[in-house]
C-alpha positions as CSV (number, residue, x, y, z in Angstrom):
1,X,-37.9,-19.7,-17.6
2,X,-35.8,-17.4,-19.8
3,X,-36.1,-18.1,-23.5
4,X,-32.4,-19.1,-23.6
5,X,-31.3,-22.2,-21.8
6,X,-27.7,-22.3,-20.7
7,X,-25.4,-25.3,-20.4
8,X,-23.9,-23.9,-17.2
9,X,-24.9,-21.2,-14.8
10,X,-22.2,-20.0,-12.3
11,X,-23.5,-18.5,-9.1
12,X,-21.0,-15.9,-7.8
13,X,-18.6,-13.5,-9.4
14,X,-15.6,-13.7,-7.1
15,X,-12.2,-14.9,-8.2
16,X,-13.3,-18.6,-8.1
17,X,-16.5,-18.0,-10.2
18,X,-14.6,-15.8,-12.6
19,X,-11.8,-18.5,-13.0
20,X,-14.4,-21.2,-13.7
21,X,-16.1,-18.9,-16.3
22,X,-12.7,-18.2,-17.9
23,X,-11.8,-21.9,-18.2
24,X,-15.2,-22.8,-19.5
25,X,-15.1,-20.0,-22.1
26,X,-12.6,-22.1,-24.2
27,X,-15.3,-24.7,-25.0
28,X,-18.4,-24.8,-27.1
29,X,-20.8,-24.1,-24.3
30,X,-23.4,-21.5,-23.4
31,X,-22.3,-20.1,-20.0
32,X,-23.9,-17.6,-17.7
33,X,-22.4,-16.0,-14.6
34,X,-24.7,-14.4,-12.1
35,X,-23.6,-11.9,-9.5
36,X,-25.9,-10.4,-6.9
37,X,-23.9,-7.2,-6.5
38,X,-23.4,-4.3,-9.0
39,X,-19.8,-5.5,-9.7
40,X,-17.7,-8.6,-9.8
41,X,-14.9,-9.2,-7.2
42,X,-16.8,-7.1,-4.6
43,X,-16.9,-9.7,-1.8
44,X,-13.9,-11.7,-0.3
45,X,-11.9,-11.1,-3.5
46,X,-11.7,-7.3,-3.0
47,X,-10.6,-7.4,0.7
48,X,-7.7,-9.8,1.3
49,X,-3.9,-9.7,1.6
50,X,-3.4,-10.0,-2.2
51,X,-0.8,-12.8,-1.9
52,X,-0.1,-15.6,-4.3
53,X,1.1,-18.1,-1.7
54,X,4.0,-20.5,-2.5
55,X,2.1,-23.4,-0.9
56,X,4.3,-24.6,2.0
57,X,1.7,-23.8,4.7
58,X,-1.3,-25.7,3.2
59,X,-1.9,-29.3,4.4
60,X,-0.8,-31.7,1.7
61,X,-3.6,-34.0,2.5
62,X,-6.2,-31.3,1.8
63,X,-7.4,-29.6,-1.4
64,X,-5.7,-26.4,-0.2
65,X,-2.4,-28.2,-0.3
66,X,-3.0,-29.9,-3.7
67,X,-4.4,-26.8,-5.5
68,X,-2.2,-24.0,-4.0
69,X,1.0,-25.0,-5.8
70,X,-0.7,-25.7,-9.1
71,X,-2.3,-22.2,-9.0
72,X,0.9,-20.6,-8.0
73,X,2.7,-22.1,-11.1
74,X,-0.2,-21.2,-13.4
75,X,-0.5,-17.5,-12.6
76,X,2.9,-16.6,-14.1
77,X,1.7,-17.3,-17.6
78,X,-1.8,-16.2,-17.0
79,X,-0.6,-12.8,-15.7
80,X,1.3,-12.3,-19.0
81,X,-1.6,-13.5,-21.2
82,X,-4.3,-11.4,-19.4
83,X,-2.1,-8.4,-18.4
84,X,-2.7,-9.0,-14.7
85,X,-0.3,-7.1,-12.3
86,X,1.9,-9.7,-10.6
87,X,5.3,-9.6,-8.9
88,X,7.1,-12.7,-7.7
89,X,8.8,-11.0,-4.7
90,X,9.0,-14.1,-2.4
91,X,7.9,-14.6,1.2
92,X,9.6,-15.1,4.5
93,X,8.2,-16.8,7.6
94,X,10.3,-15.1,10.3
95,X,11.2,-16.7,13.6
96,X,12.2,-14.3,16.4
97,X,13.8,-14.8,19.8
98,X,11.4,-16.9,21.9
99,X,9.6,-18.5,18.9
100,X,9.7,-22.3,18.4
101,X,12.0,-22.3,15.4
102,X,11.4,-26.0,14.8
103,X,8.1,-24.9,13.1
104,X,10.2,-23.5,10.2
105,X,11.6,-27.0,9.6
106,X,8.1,-28.4,9.8
107,X,6.9,-25.9,7.2
108,X,9.9,-26.7,5.0
109,X,9.1,-30.4,5.1
110,X,5.4,-29.7,4.4
111,X,6.4,-27.5,1.5
112,X,8.5,-30.2,0.0
113,X,5.6,-32.6,0.2
114,X,3.5,-30.0,-1.7
115,X,6.3,-29.8,-4.3
116,X,7.1,-26.1,-3.6
117,X,10.3,-25.1,-5.4
118,X,13.2,-23.2,-4.0
119,X,12.4,-23.4,-0.3
120,X,15.2,-22.9,2.2
121,X,15.9,-21.8,5.7
122,X,17.9,-18.5,5.9
123,X,19.9,-17.1,8.8
124,X,19.9,-13.7,10.6
125,X,22.8,-12.4,8.3
126,X,20.7,-13.1,5.2
127,X,17.7,-11.3,6.8
128,X,19.8,-8.3,7.7
129,X,21.0,-8.0,4.2
130,X,17.7,-8.6,2.4
131,X,15.2,-7.1,4.8
132,X,17.2,-4.4,6.7
133,X,14.3,-2.9,8.7
134,X,13.3,-6.3,10.1
135,X,13.6,-6.6,13.9
136,X,17.0,-7.4,15.2
137,X,15.4,-10.3,17.2
138,X,14.9,-12.2,13.9
139,X,16.8,-15.5,14.2
140,X,15.9,-17.3,11.0
141,X,13.2,-17.6,8.3
142,X,11.8,-19.9,5.7
143,X,12.4,-18.3,2.3
144,X,9.9,-19.1,-0.4
145,X,11.0,-17.4,-3.7
146,X,7.8,-18.4,-5.7
147,X,5.4,-16.4,-3.5
148,X,4.1,-13.2,-5.1
149,X,1.7,-10.4,-4.9
150,X,-1.1,-9.4,-7.3
151,X,-4.2,-7.2,-7.5
152,X,-7.0,-9.7,-6.6
153,X,-9.9,-7.8,-8.2
154,X,-8.0,-7.2,-11.4
155,X,-7.1,-10.9,-11.5
156,X,-10.8,-11.8,-11.3
157,X,-11.9,-9.0,-13.7
158,X,-9.2,-10.0,-16.3
159,X,-10.5,-13.6,-16.4
160,X,-14.1,-12.4,-16.6
161,X,-13.3,-9.9,-19.4
162,X,-11.5,-12.6,-21.4
163,X,-14.4,-15.0,-20.7
164,X,-16.8,-12.4,-22.1
165,X,-14.6,-12.0,-25.2
166,X,-15.0,-15.7,-25.7
167,X,-18.8,-15.7,-25.3
168,X,-19.6,-16.0,-21.6
169,X,-22.6,-13.9,-20.5
170,X,-22.6,-12.0,-17.2
171,X,-25.5,-10.6,-15.4
172,X,-24.9,-8.3,-12.4
173,X,-27.4,-7.4,-9.7
174,X,-29.0,-10.8,-10.2
175,X,-29.5,-12.7,-7.0
176,X,-30.2,-16.4,-7.1
177,X,-33.3,-17.1,-4.9
178,X,-33.6,-20.8,-5.6
179,X,-32.1,-23.6,-7.6
180,X,-34.8,-25.3,-9.8
181,X,-34.8,-29.1,-10.1
182,X,-37.0,-31.7,-11.8
183,X,-36.8,-35.5,-11.3
184,X,-33.5,-35.2,-9.4
185,X,-31.8,-33.0,-12.1
186,X,-30.9,-29.3,-12.1
187,X,-33.0,-27.4,-14.7
188,X,-32.2,-23.8,-13.8
189,X,-32.3,-21.0,-11.2
190,X,-34.9,-18.6,-9.9
191,X,-33.6,-15.0,-9.5
192,X,-34.8,-11.5,-8.7
193,X,-34.8,-10.9,-12.4
194,X,-36.7,-14.0,-13.5
195,X,-35.8,-17.7,-14.1
196,X,-32.8,-18.9,-16.2
197,X,-32.6,-22.5,-17.5
198,X,-29.5,-24.6,-17.2
199,X,-28.2,-28.2,-17.2
200,X,-25.6,-27.5,-14.6
201,X,-25.3,-25.0,-11.7
202,X,-21.9,-24.2,-10.1
203,X,-22.2,-22.8,-6.6
204,X,-19.3,-20.3,-6.2
205,X,-21.3,-18.0,-4.0
206,X,-18.5,-17.3,-1.4
207,X,-19.9,-16.4,2.0
208,X,-23.4,-17.5,0.8
209,X,-22.3,-20.8,-0.7
210,X,-24.0,-22.7,2.2
211,X,-27.3,-20.8,1.6
212,X,-27.2,-21.8,-2.1
213,X,-26.3,-25.4,-1.3
214,X,-29.3,-25.6,1.0
215,X,-31.5,-24.7,-2.0
216,X,-30.9,-28.3,-3.2
217,X,-31.1,-29.9,0.2
218,X,-27.3,-30.0,1.0
219,X,-26.9,-29.2,4.7
220,X,-23.3,-30.3,5.3
221,X,-21.7,-27.0,4.1
222,X,-21.4,-24.5,7.0
223,X,-19.8,-21.2,6.2
224,X,-18.8,-19.1,9.2
225,X,-17.2,-15.8,8.2
226,X,-13.8,-15.1,9.5
227,X,-13.0,-11.4,9.7
228,X,-9.6,-10.0,8.9
229,X,-8.8,-6.3,9.6
230,X,-6.1,-4.3,7.9
231,X,-4.2,-1.1,7.7
232,X,-2.9,0.3,4.4
233,X,-0.2,2.9,4.1
234,X,0.6,5.7,1.7
235,X,3.4,5.1,-0.8
236,X,5.3,8.0,0.9
237,X,6.2,6.0,4.0
238,X,9.2,5.7,6.3
239,X,10.7,2.5,4.8
240,X,10.1,-0.2,2.2
241,X,9.5,-3.9,2.8
242,X,11.0,-6.1,0.1
243,X,9.1,-9.4,0.6
244,X,5.9,-10.8,2.0
245,X,6.7,-11.2,5.7
246,X,4.9,-13.7,7.9
247,X,5.4,-14.5,11.6
248,X,5.4,-18.1,12.9
249,X,1.9,-19.3,12.1
250,X,-0.8,-20.6,14.4
251,X,-3.2,-23.5,13.6
252,X,-5.9,-21.2,12.2
253,X,-4.0,-18.2,11.0
254,X,-0.8,-17.2,9.1
255,X,-0.6,-14.3,11.6
256,X,-0.2,-10.6,11.1
257,X,1.5,-10.1,7.7
258,X,3.6,-7.2,6.6
259,X,3.8,-6.8,2.8
260,X,4.1,-4.4,0.0
261,X,1.3,-4.1,-2.6
262,X,1.7,-4.1,-6.3
263,X,1.5,-0.3,-6.2
264,X,4.2,-0.1,-3.4
265,X,1.9,0.7,-0.6
266,X,2.5,-1.1,2.7
267,X,-0.3,-3.5,3.9
268,X,-0.4,-5.0,7.4
269,X,-2.9,-7.5,8.7
270,X,-5.1,-9.5,9.0
271,X,-6.8,-10.5,12.2
272,X,-8.7,-13.8,12.2
273,X,-11.9,-13.6,14.1
274,X,-14.9,-15.9,13.6
275,X,-18.2,-13.9,13.4
276,X,-21.8,-14.7,12.6
277,X,-22.8,-11.7,10.4
278,X,-21.9,-12.2,6.8
279,X,-22.3,-8.5,6.1
280,X,-20.1,-7.2,9.0
281,X,-17.2,-5.3,7.4
282,X,-16.6,-3.0,10.4
283,X,-13.2,-2.5,11.9
284,X,-12.7,-2.5,15.6
285,X,-10.2,-0.7,18.0
286,X,-9.3,-4.1,19.4
287,X,-8.7,-5.7,15.9
288,X,-6.6,-2.8,14.6
289,X,-4.5,-2.7,17.8
290,X,-3.8,-6.4,17.3
291,X,-2.8,-5.8,13.7
292,X,-0.4,-2.9,14.6
293,X,1.2,-4.7,17.6
294,X,1.7,-7.8,15.5
295,X,3.3,-5.8,12.7
296,X,5.6,-4.0,15.2
297,X,7.0,-7.3,16.4
298,X,8.4,-7.7,13.0
299,X,9.2,-4.1,12.2
300,X,9.7,-2.1,15.5
301,X,10.2,1.2,13.6
302,X,6.7,1.0,12.2
303,X,4.3,3.9,13.1
304,X,0.7,4.7,12.1
305,X,1.5,8.2,10.8
306,X,1.4,7.2,7.1
307,X,-1.7,5.0,7.2
308,X,-4.4,6.1,4.8
309,X,-7.1,3.5,5.3
310,X,-8.4,0.7,7.5
311,X,-10.6,-2.0,6.1
312,X,-11.9,-5.5,6.9
313,X,-12.6,-8.5,4.7
314,X,-14.5,-11.7,5.4
315,X,-13.1,-15.2,4.6
316,X,-15.7,-17.8,3.6
317,X,-14.4,-20.5,6.0
318,X,-16.2,-23.9,5.9
319,X,-16.4,-26.0,9.1
320,X,-14.0,-28.5,7.5
321,X,-11.3,-25.8,7.1
322,X,-10.8,-27.0,3.6
323,X,-12.2,-26.2,0.1
324,X,-15.4,-28.0,-0.7
325,X,-15.3,-28.8,-4.4
326,X,-17.6,-31.6,-5.4
327,X,-20.7,-32.7,-7.2
328,X,-23.9,-33.1,-5.2
329,X,-24.8,-36.7,-4.5
330,X,-28.5,-36.0,-4.1
331,X,-29.2,-34.0,-7.3
332,X,-27.5,-34.3,-10.7
333,X,-25.9,-31.1,-12.2
334,X,-25.2,-29.2,-9.0
335,X,-21.5,-28.6,-8.1
336,X,-20.2,-26.9,-5.0
337,X,-17.2,-24.6,-5.1
338,X,-17.4,-23.6,-1.5
339,X,-15.3,-22.8,1.6
340,X,-12.8,-20.9,-0.6
341,X,-10.7,-19.0,2.0
342,X,-6.9,-18.6,2.0
343,X,-5.2,-19.8,-0.2
344,X,-8.2,-19.4,-2.5
345,X,-6.8,-16.5,-4.5
346,X,-3.6,-18.5,-5.1
347,X,-5.6,-21.6,-6.0
348,X,-8.3,-20.0,-8.2
349,X,-7.3,-21.4,-11.6
350,X,-6.5,-24.8,-10.1
351,X,-10.0,-24.8,-8.5
352,X,-11.4,-24.1,-11.9
353,X,-9.6,-27.0,-13.5
354,X,-10.9,-29.3,-10.8
355,X,-14.4,-28.0,-11.4
356,X,-14.1,-28.8,-15.1
357,X,-13.0,-32.3,-14.3
358,X,-16.0,-32.8,-12.1
359,X,-18.3,-31.4,-14.9
360,X,-16.8,-34.0,-17.3
361,X,-17.4,-36.8,-14.7
362,X,-21.0,-35.6,-14.4
363,X,-21.5,-36.0,-18.2
364,X,-20.7,-32.6,-19.7
365,X,-18.9,-32.8,-23.0
366,X,-16.0,-30.3,-23.3
367,X,-15.4,-29.6,-27.0
368,X,-12.7,-26.9,-27.5
369,X,-13.5,-23.9,-29.6
370,X,-11.4,-23.5,-32.8
371,X,-10.8,-19.8,-32.3
372,X,-10.2,-18.8,-28.7
373,X,-9.1,-15.3,-27.8
374,X,-6.0,-15.9,-25.6
375,X,-5.0,-12.4,-24.7
376,X,-6.5,-9.5,-22.9
377,X,-5.3,-6.0,-23.9
378,X,-3.5,-4.3,-21.1
379,X,-5.5,-1.4,-19.6
380,X,-3.9,2.1,-19.8
381,X,-2.3,2.7,-16.4
382,X,-1.4,6.4,-16.6
383,X,0.2,6.5,-13.2
384,X,2.8,4.0,-14.3
385,X,3.9,6.0,-17.3
386,X,6.8,8.4,-17.7
387,X,5.9,12.0,-18.6
388,X,7.0,11.4,-22.2
389,X,4.7,8.4,-22.5
390,X,1.9,10.4,-21.0
391,X,2.5,13.2,-23.5
392,X,2.1,10.7,-26.3
393,X,-1.2,9.5,-24.9
394,X,-2.5,13.0,-24.7
395,X,-1.6,13.6,-28.3
396,X,-3.7,10.6,-29.2
397,X,-6.7,11.7,-27.0
398,X,-6.9,14.9,-25.1
399,X,-9.1,13.2,-22.5
400,X,-5.9,11.7,-21.1
401,X,-4.7,15.2,-20.3
402,X,-7.5,15.8,-17.7
403,X,-6.4,14.3,-14.4
404,X,-9.4,13.4,-12.2
405,X,-7.5,11.7,-9.3
406,X,-4.4,13.6,-8.4
407,X,-3.0,11.1,-5.8
408,X,-2.9,8.2,-8.3
409,X,-2.7,10.3,-11.5
410,X,-5.8,8.8,-13.0
411,X,-7.1,10.5,-16.2
412,X,-10.6,11.2,-17.4
413,X,-10.2,8.9,-20.3
414,X,-9.3,5.9,-18.0
415,X,-12.5,6.5,-16.0
416,X,-14.5,6.6,-19.3
417,X,-12.9,3.4,-20.4
418,X,-13.7,1.7,-17.0
419,X,-17.3,2.7,-17.3
420,X,-17.7,1.6,-21.0
421,X,-15.4,-1.5,-20.8
422,X,-16.3,-5.2,-21.3
423,X,-17.7,-5.3,-17.8
424,X,-18.4,-1.7,-17.2
425,X,-18.0,0.0,-13.8
426,X,-21.4,1.1,-12.4
427,X,-20.3,2.2,-8.9
428,X,-17.6,4.5,-7.4
429,X,-15.8,1.5,-6.0
430,X,-16.0,-0.3,-9.3
431,X,-14.2,2.7,-10.9
432,X,-11.7,2.6,-8.1
433,X,-10.9,-1.1,-8.7
434,X,-10.3,-0.6,-12.4
435,X,-8.4,2.7,-12.3
436,X,-7.2,3.4,-8.6
437,X,-9.2,6.7,-8.6
438,X,-9.8,7.2,-4.9
439,X,-7.1,4.7,-3.7
440,X,-4.5,7.3,-2.9
441,X,-3.6,9.5,0.1
442,X,-6.8,11.5,0.2
443,X,-9.0,8.4,-0.3
444,X,-11.3,10.1,-2.8
445,X,-11.6,13.4,-1.0
446,X,-10.6,15.3,-4.1
447,X,-11.7,13.0,-7.0
448,X,-14.8,11.3,-5.4
449,X,-17.3,14.0,-6.3
450,X,-16.0,14.2,-9.9
451,X,-16.1,10.3,-10.3
452,X,-19.7,10.4,-9.1
453,X,-20.5,13.1,-11.6
454,X,-18.9,11.2,-14.5
455,X,-20.8,8.0,-13.5
456,X,-24.0,10.0,-13.5
457,X,-23.3,11.5,-16.9
458,X,-22.1,8.3,-18.6
459,X,-24.7,6.0,-17.2
460,X,-27.5,8.5,-17.8
461,X,-28.7,8.3,-14.2
462,X,-29.4,10.9,-11.5
463,X,-26.5,11.6,-9.2
464,X,-28.6,10.4,-6.3
465,X,-28.7,7.0,-7.9
466,X,-24.9,6.6,-8.0
467,X,-23.7,3.9,-5.5
468,X,-20.6,3.6,-3.6
469,X,-20.6,-0.2,-3.8
470,X,-23.5,-2.6,-3.0
471,X,-27.2,-2.2,-3.4
472,X,-28.6,0.7,-1.2
473,X,-25.2,2.5,-0.9
474,X,-26.3,5.6,-2.8
475,X,-23.8,8.4,-1.9
476,X,-26.1,11.4,-2.1
477,X,-29.1,11.3,0.4
478,X,-31.1,14.0,-1.1
479,X,-32.5,14.8,-4.5
480,X,-30.4,17.5,-6.2
481,X,-33.1,18.3,-8.7
482,X,-35.6,18.8,-5.9
483,X,-33.2,21.0,-4.1
484,X,-32.6,23.1,-7.2
485,X,-36.3,23.2,-7.8
486,X,-37.0,24.6,-4.3
487,X,-34.4,27.3,-4.8
488,X,-36.1,28.3,-8.0
489,X,-39.4,28.5,-6.2
490,X,-37.9,30.6,-3.4
491,X,-36.7,33.1,-5.9
492,X,-39.9,33.3,-7.8
């Protein structure tokens, strides 16, 4: 065992694990969060539609329905306290000619049961005025003003950074290989970096939550990944979309969504295809065609000319099609936070609250700290500033005057801050998540090599060791030093 024993170990650094860590950081507890990848929020959290759902679609008899609305309400204040990008732009479920418009009434009634505020059915005239590029076949829509958009990875990172400021420890590239028990009680975990002692283990391992549950003999959780494929558009596009736009939903999917992002890109997707491989993030011609055709039904003028990237994400769907948040009945101190698919992002803080309630029921004493750091300082976002504001920043530090990413106007200083921050970026994609370097029109074609170089310099590692994302994703396949050495020998 490690010399230090923790009160609680959280397995998994997605938005759910980070939310639990954030909530626990307010109490006099020793908390450790373990993440097997080189960065937090690098699984399901990084690849989704980035929507804070209003809560009308979730079954009121399931945890999804109970927790979605609570999370939706909470994020408004959390976004202010932790400087998380969030815009309450509202959503529309649009019925077109040929659709069963009675489903809109069903969703309205379900939303009322879930206590979603402000819901109403709007007509085609309202839609023409408020969403002018929408198909002329649109007949009516369910308007949900409390829906919003965020940046999911920054939501997770912000909570994790505040948790660290309040004493939580985080270990990256630390994979849990087994959960250790004695006499029916959790005593710790075995990892690739040694053993860590703990009285409680929270299983927030996303796609791998069923694997972790089996470590203590729980077989009932079955995670089957559900793949969603997407297109993302450049900011310079033919037209803007003002709301999150859904079609009439199916029993297993909300359908192909058309929405703007926080940064005013256009995002369309996802598909919803069950797969077996938990690592399969490939896109397919069939999936992308389904995305495009689905989006064109809502926006007929949409083309693919301004797309800059395709990607896929995997949802950690449990066989119950609900969240699984409960204490194990066969071993004391083990709590599952599993099956967190949509609306998991919207529900994250409510999921954390429920987890804390379960911990109390299991015997954990929650004693609040006297001095809790409530706020997170807002990161510098150079691309959002006016030229006058930028000039003032350059006066303070000339490193702001060196632009590394031209598409997104990301400065050298922002990248340095990302690398040396509370949870420092150690990969190219980790820098991208914190600064947007590489997220623009050229997708890192210009800034990518420079970001790699900066990471190498600041982390004190060889350029060949710099990773794109996960383990074994080194960008450079050959040894630069060896290549330079051979040239020296050739010239000797």
